[in-house]
A tleap script that builds the chain and sets N, CA, C and O, in Angstrom:
source leaprc.protein.ff14SB
mol = sequence {
  NASN GLN ILE GLY ASN GLY ASN LEU VAL ALA
  ALA ARG ALA LYS GLY ASN ALA ALA GLU GLN
  ASN GLY ASN GLN ILE ARG CYS TYR ASN CYS
  ARG GLY VAL GLY HIE TYR ALA LYS ASN CYS
  THR VAL ARG LEU ARG GLY ARG ASP ALA ALA
  TYR LEU GLN THR HIE LEU LEU ILE ALA GLN
  LYS GLU GLU ALA GLY ILE GLN LEU GLN ALA
  GLU CGLU
}
set mol.1.N position { 122.227 76.062 125.688 }
set mol.1.CA position { 121.412 75.857 126.872 }
set mol.1.C position { 121.040 77.209 127.473 }
set mol.1.O position { 121.862 78.125 127.524 }
set mol.2.N position { 119.836 77.318 127.912 }
set mol.2.CA position { 119.388 78.550 128.551 }
set mol.2.C position { 118.876 78.242 129.943 }
set mol.2.O position { 118.308 77.181 130.202 }
set mol.3.N position { 119.095 79.201 130.832 }
set mol.3.CA position { 118.499 79.088 132.153 }
set mol.3.C position { 117.296 80.008 132.195 }
set mol.3.O position { 117.066 80.768 131.254 }
set mol.4.N position { 116.532 79.953 133.260 }
set mol.4.CA position { 115.255 80.641 133.344 }
set mol.4.C position { 115.273 82.117 132.984 }
set mol.4.O position { 114.277 82.612 132.458 }
set mol.5.N position { 116.356 82.847 133.240 }
set mol.5.CA position { 116.370 84.283 132.972 }
set mol.5.C position { 116.831 84.624 131.557 }
set mol.5.O position { 117.035 85.797 131.245 }
set mol.6.N position { 116.996 83.629 130.707 }
set mol.6.CA position { 117.351 83.879 129.316 }
set mol.6.C position { 118.843 83.880 129.037 }
set mol.6.O position { 119.243 83.974 127.877 }
set mol.7.N position { 119.672 83.779 130.057 }
set mol.7.CA position { 121.116 83.762 129.841 }
set mol.7.C position { 121.546 82.419 129.264 }
set mol.7.O position { 121.037 81.368 129.653 }
set mol.8.N position { 122.480 82.470 128.341 }
set mol.8.CA position { 123.023 81.247 127.768 }
set mol.8.C position { 124.145 80.732 128.658 }
set mol.8.O position { 124.967 81.507 129.147 }
set mol.9.N position { 124.172 79.456 128.856 }
set mol.9.CA position { 125.252 78.843 129.622 }
set mol.9.C position { 125.842 77.714 128.801 }
set mol.9.O position { 125.143 77.054 128.032 }
set mol.10.N position { 127.122 77.501 128.971 }
set mol.10.CA position { 127.793 76.428 128.236 }
set mol.10.C position { 127.363 75.083 128.799 }
set mol.10.O position { 127.163 74.930 130.004 }
set mol.11.N position { 127.228 74.127 127.918 }
set mol.11.CA position { 126.888 72.775 128.358 }
set mol.11.C position { 128.071 72.207 129.120 }
set mol.11.O position { 129.219 72.358 128.701 }
set mol.12.N position { 127.796 71.565 130.218 }
set mol.12.CA position { 128.851 70.985 131.028 }
set mol.12.C position { 129.374 69.720 130.352 }
set mol.12.O position { 128.602 68.843 129.965 }
set mol.13.N position { 130.684 69.643 130.218 }
set mol.13.CA position { 131.291 68.472 129.585 }
set mol.13.C position { 131.166 67.274 130.501 }
set mol.13.O position { 131.346 67.379 131.714 }
set mol.14.N position { 130.860 66.152 129.914 }
set mol.14.CA position { 130.777 64.926 130.693 }
set mol.14.C position { 132.161 64.313 130.785 }
set mol.14.O position { 132.953 64.406 129.847 }
set mol.15.N position { 132.448 63.695 131.897 }
set mol.15.CA position { 133.730 63.022 132.073 }
set mol.15.C position { 134.836 63.999 132.378 }
set mol.15.O position { 134.591 65.121 132.820 }
set mol.16.N position { 136.046 63.566 132.139 }
set mol.16.CA position { 137.227 64.343 132.441 }
set mol.16.C position { 137.507 65.319 131.303 }
set mol.16.O position { 137.500 64.929 130.135 }
set mol.17.N position { 137.750 66.568 131.634 }
set mol.17.CA position { 138.032 67.576 130.616 }
set mol.17.C position { 139.307 67.243 129.851 }
set mol.17.O position { 139.413 67.562 128.667 }
set mol.18.N position { 140.275 66.609 130.504 }
set mol.18.CA position { 141.519 66.236 129.833 }
set mol.18.C position { 141.249 65.254 128.701 }
set mol.18.O position { 141.923 65.294 127.672 }
set mol.19.N position { 140.282 64.383 128.881 }
set mol.19.CA position { 139.952 63.436 127.823 }
set mol.19.C position { 139.273 64.139 126.658 }
set mol.19.O position { 139.391 63.693 125.517 }
set mol.20.N position { 138.575 65.216 126.921 }
set mol.20.CA position { 137.869 65.940 125.874 }
set mol.20.C position { 138.837 66.615 124.904 }
set mol.20.O position { 138.551 66.705 123.711 }
set mol.21.N position { 139.980 67.091 125.404 }
set mol.21.CA position { 140.901 67.799 124.522 }
set mol.21.C position { 142.020 66.909 123.989 }
set mol.21.O position { 143.008 67.424 123.467 }
set mol.22.N position { 141.894 65.610 124.103 }
set mol.22.CA position { 142.865 64.687 123.529 }
set mol.22.C position { 143.939 64.230 124.497 }
set mol.22.O position { 144.635 63.253 124.219 }
set mol.23.N position { 144.095 64.908 125.625 }
set mol.23.CA position { 145.077 64.476 126.618 }
set mol.23.C position { 144.491 63.353 127.450 }
set mol.23.O position { 143.276 63.273 127.633 }
set mol.24.N position { 145.343 62.502 127.945 }
set mol.24.CA position { 144.878 61.432 128.813 }
set mol.24.C position { 145.395 61.689 130.220 }
set mol.24.O position { 146.500 62.199 130.408 }
set mol.25.N position { 144.584 61.329 131.201 }
set mol.25.CA position { 145.020 61.504 132.576 }
set mol.25.C position { 146.059 60.443 132.909 }
set mol.25.O position { 146.023 59.339 132.367 }
set mol.26.N position { 146.986 60.782 133.804 }
set mol.26.CA position { 148.061 59.864 134.165 }
set mol.26.C position { 148.129 59.766 135.684 }
set mol.26.O position { 148.047 60.771 136.390 }
set mol.27.N position { 148.277 58.553 136.165 }
set mol.27.CA position { 148.356 58.270 137.596 }
set mol.27.C position { 149.744 58.638 138.119 }
set mol.27.O position { 150.753 58.253 137.528 }
set mol.28.N position { 149.796 59.386 139.233 }
set mol.28.CA position { 151.082 59.737 139.835 }
set mol.28.C position { 151.689 58.571 140.610 }
set mol.28.O position { 152.879 58.598 140.921 }
set mol.29.N position { 150.908 57.567 140.922 }
set mol.29.CA position { 151.403 56.421 141.676 }
set mol.29.C position { 152.139 55.436 140.767 }
set mol.29.O position { 153.312 55.138 140.992 }
set mol.30.N position { 151.448 54.931 139.740 }
set mol.30.CA position { 152.029 53.891 138.883 }
set mol.30.C position { 152.416 54.415 137.506 }
set mol.30.O position { 152.973 53.674 136.697 }
set mol.31.N position { 152.127 55.685 137.231 }
set mol.31.CA position { 152.382 56.325 135.933 }
set mol.31.C position { 151.535 55.724 134.821 }
set mol.31.O position { 151.828 55.926 133.643 }
set mol.32.N position { 150.492 54.991 135.180 }
set mol.32.CA position { 149.574 54.420 134.203 }
set mol.32.C position { 148.640 55.489 133.651 }
set mol.32.O position { 148.498 56.564 134.234 }
set mol.33.N position { 148.018 55.190 132.545 }
set mol.33.CA position { 147.128 56.129 131.877 }
set mol.33.C position { 145.687 55.710 132.112 }
set mol.33.O position { 145.369 54.521 132.098 }
set mol.34.N position { 144.823 56.680 132.327 }
set mol.34.CA position { 143.396 56.409 132.382 }
set mol.34.C position { 142.783 56.424 133.764 }
set mol.34.O position { 141.579 56.207 133.900 }
set mol.35.N position { 143.581 56.676 134.801 }
set mol.35.CA position { 143.010 56.756 136.145 }
set mol.35.C position { 143.861 57.686 137.004 }
set mol.35.O position { 145.017 57.966 136.687 }
set mol.36.N position { 143.264 58.158 138.098 }
set mol.36.CA position { 143.960 59.008 139.057 }
set mol.36.C position { 144.609 58.147 140.136 }
set mol.36.O position { 144.241 56.986 140.313 }
set mol.37.N position { 145.567 58.712 140.852 }
set mol.37.CA position { 146.267 57.975 141.908 }
set mol.37.C position { 145.311 57.497 142.991 }
set mol.37.O position { 145.498 56.413 143.544 }
set mol.38.N position { 144.287 58.291 143.303 }
set mol.38.CA position { 143.362 57.872 144.361 }
set mol.38.C position { 142.564 56.636 143.958 }
set mol.38.O position { 142.023 55.946 144.822 }
set mol.39.N position { 142.481 56.347 142.661 }
set mol.39.CA position { 141.768 55.168 142.171 }
set mol.39.C position { 142.714 54.049 141.742 }
set mol.39.O position { 142.277 53.052 141.166 }
set mol.40.N position { 144.002 54.207 142.018 }
set mol.40.CA position { 145.009 53.248 141.568 }
set mol.40.C position { 144.922 51.957 142.374 }
set mol.40.O position { 144.744 51.980 143.592 }
set mol.41.N position { 145.052 50.827 141.673 }
set mol.41.CA position { 145.005 49.526 142.336 }
set mol.41.C position { 146.401 48.963 142.587 }
set mol.41.O position { 146.538 47.928 143.239 }
set mol.42.N position { 147.434 49.628 142.079 }
set mol.42.CA position { 148.807 49.177 142.273 }
set mol.42.C position { 149.286 49.670 143.634 }
set mol.42.O position { 149.115 50.841 143.973 }
set mol.43.N position { 149.884 48.773 144.409 }
set mol.43.CA position { 150.389 49.171 145.723 }
set mol.43.C position { 151.588 50.086 145.565 }
set mol.43.O position { 152.385 49.932 144.639 }
set mol.44.N position { 151.710 51.040 146.475 }
set mol.44.CA position { 152.880 51.902 146.481 }
set mol.44.C position { 154.115 51.070 146.798 }
set mol.44.O position { 154.071 50.146 147.610 }
set mol.45.N position { 155.224 51.420 146.137 }
set mol.45.CA position { 156.458 50.700 146.418 }
set mol.45.C position { 156.932 51.047 147.826 }
set mol.45.O position { 156.972 52.214 148.216 }
set mol.46.N position { 157.280 50.036 148.559 }
set mol.46.CA position { 157.814 50.265 149.892 }
set mol.46.C position { 159.232 50.784 149.811 }
set mol.46.O position { 159.943 50.536 148.837 }
set mol.47.N position { 159.625 51.483 150.806 }
set mol.47.CA position { 160.998 51.962 150.850 }
set mol.47.C position { 161.819 50.916 151.580 }
set mol.47.O position { 161.785 50.816 152.807 }
set mol.48.N position { 162.548 50.145 150.809 }
set mol.48.CA position { 163.306 49.047 151.382 }
set mol.48.C position { 164.585 49.549 152.051 }
set mol.48.O position { 164.879 50.744 152.036 }
set mol.49.N position { 165.327 48.632 152.628 }
set mol.49.CA position { 166.524 48.981 153.389 }
set mol.49.C position { 167.573 49.670 152.515 }
set mol.49.O position { 168.233 50.604 152.971 }
set mol.50.N position { 167.734 49.227 151.277 }
set mol.50.CA position { 168.732 49.833 150.391 }
set mol.50.C position { 168.385 51.290 150.094 }
set mol.50.O position { 169.269 52.148 150.083 }
set mol.51.N position { 167.119 51.572 149.855 }
set mol.51.CA position { 166.665 52.940 149.601 }
set mol.51.C position { 166.956 53.819 150.810 }
set mol.51.O position { 167.506 54.912 150.679 }
set mol.52.N position { 166.579 53.327 151.994 }
set mol.52.CA position { 166.769 54.110 153.210 }
set mol.52.C position { 168.250 54.310 153.517 }
set mol.52.O position { 168.644 55.387 153.965 }
set mol.53.N position { 169.070 53.295 153.285 }
set mol.53.CA position { 170.508 53.407 153.523 }
set mol.53.C position { 171.125 54.458 152.611 }
set mol.53.O position { 171.939 55.266 153.058 }
set mol.54.N position { 170.747 54.454 151.344 }
set mol.54.CA position { 171.267 55.431 150.390 }
set mol.54.C position { 170.921 56.845 150.822 }
set mol.54.O position { 171.784 57.723 150.815 }
set mol.55.N position { 169.681 57.076 151.193 }
set mol.55.CA position { 169.265 58.421 151.585 }
set mol.55.C position { 169.861 58.839 152.925 }
set mol.55.O position { 170.085 60.028 153.153 }
set mol.56.N position { 170.119 57.893 153.804 }
set mol.56.CA position { 170.789 58.199 155.062 }
set mol.56.C position { 172.212 58.669 154.795 }
set mol.56.O position { 172.656 59.658 155.378 }
set mol.57.N position { 172.938 57.967 153.912 }
set mol.57.CA position { 174.309 58.356 153.590 }
set mol.57.C position { 174.362 59.724 152.929 }
set mol.57.O position { 175.249 60.523 153.230 }
set mol.58.N position { 173.431 60.002 152.038 }
set mol.58.CA position { 173.387 61.310 151.385 }
set mol.58.C position { 173.148 62.404 152.414 }
set mol.58.O position { 173.812 63.440 152.383 }
set mol.59.N position { 172.211 62.184 153.323 }
set mol.59.CA position { 171.913 63.178 154.354 }
set mol.59.C position { 173.110 63.399 155.269 }
set mol.59.O position { 173.393 64.534 155.654 }
set mol.60.N position { 173.822 62.316 155.625 }
set mol.60.CA position { 174.990 62.447 156.491 }
set mol.60.C position { 176.096 63.233 155.799 }
set mol.60.O position { 176.757 64.055 156.433 }
set mol.61.N position { 176.303 62.991 154.510 }
set mol.61.CA position { 177.333 63.722 153.772 }
set mol.61.C position { 176.968 65.196 153.648 }
set mol.61.O position { 177.832 66.063 153.785 }
set mol.62.N position { 175.692 65.487 153.388 }
set mol.62.CA position { 175.263 66.880 153.293 }
set mol.62.C position { 175.450 67.589 154.630 }
set mol.62.O position { 175.874 68.744 154.674 }
set mol.63.N position { 175.134 66.897 155.711 }
set mol.63.CA position { 175.265 67.481 157.042 }
set mol.63.C position { 176.728 67.758 157.377 }
set mol.63.O position { 177.042 68.758 158.022 }
set mol.64.N position { 177.622 66.872 156.938 }
set mol.64.CA position { 179.046 67.031 157.207 }
set mol.64.C position { 179.694 68.034 156.253 }
set mol.64.O position { 180.857 68.394 156.434 }
set mol.65.N position { 178.964 68.479 155.254 }
set mol.65.CA position { 179.500 69.447 154.305 }
set mol.65.C position { 180.356 68.829 153.224 }
set mol.65.O position { 181.124 69.536 152.571 }
set mol.66.N position { 180.248 67.541 153.018 }
set mol.66.CA position { 181.025 66.853 151.985 }
set mol.66.C position { 180.350 67.076 150.638 }
set mol.66.O position { 179.135 66.936 150.504 }
set mol.67.N position { 181.171 67.430 149.632 }
set mol.67.CA position { 180.650 67.656 148.288 }
set mol.67.C position { 180.184 66.335 147.695 }
set mol.67.O position { 180.948 65.370 147.654 }
set mol.68.N position { 178.940 66.280 147.234 }
set mol.68.CA position { 178.395 65.056 146.650 }
set mol.68.C position { 178.832 64.920 145.201 }
set mol.68.O position { 178.933 65.910 144.476 }
set mol.69.N position { 179.093 63.678 144.783 }
set mol.69.CA position { 179.424 63.386 143.398 }
set mol.69.C position { 178.136 63.301 142.588 }
set mol.69.O position { 177.060 63.157 143.168 }
set mol.70.N position { 178.219 63.385 141.280 }
set mol.70.CA position { 177.040 63.364 140.412 }
set mol.70.C position { 176.264 62.061 140.548 }
set mol.70.O position { 175.034 62.075 140.504 }
set mol.71.N position { 176.956 60.931 140.712 }
set mol.71.CA position { 176.258 59.653 140.796 }
set mol.71.C position { 175.570 59.454 142.137 }
set mol.71.O position { 174.766 58.532 142.273 }
set mol.72.N position { 175.856 60.280 143.122 }
set mol.72.CA position { 175.194 60.173 144.416 }
set mol.72.C position { 173.923 60.978 144.359 }
set mol.72.O position { 173.187 61.041 145.344 }
savepdb mol mol.pdb
quit
C-alpha cells in the first residue's frame, strides 16, 4: 500500500491481532475464549457470605500477627 507521498505503509490487519498469529483472546471474567470481558454475557460471581467470612478471618489473623497455615 502506498500513500500520496510514495511511502509504503503496512496493510492494517482486520480483526484482532491475536487471532492473526494463532492465539485466541480469552475473557478475564468467565475465562472463555473468543471475547473480551467487556463483551462477556456471563454475570460476575457474587461474593457470598462464605467468601467474605473467609477473607475476614484471614485479614483478622494477619492483623493480629498470627502465622497463616498453607491451607488458609
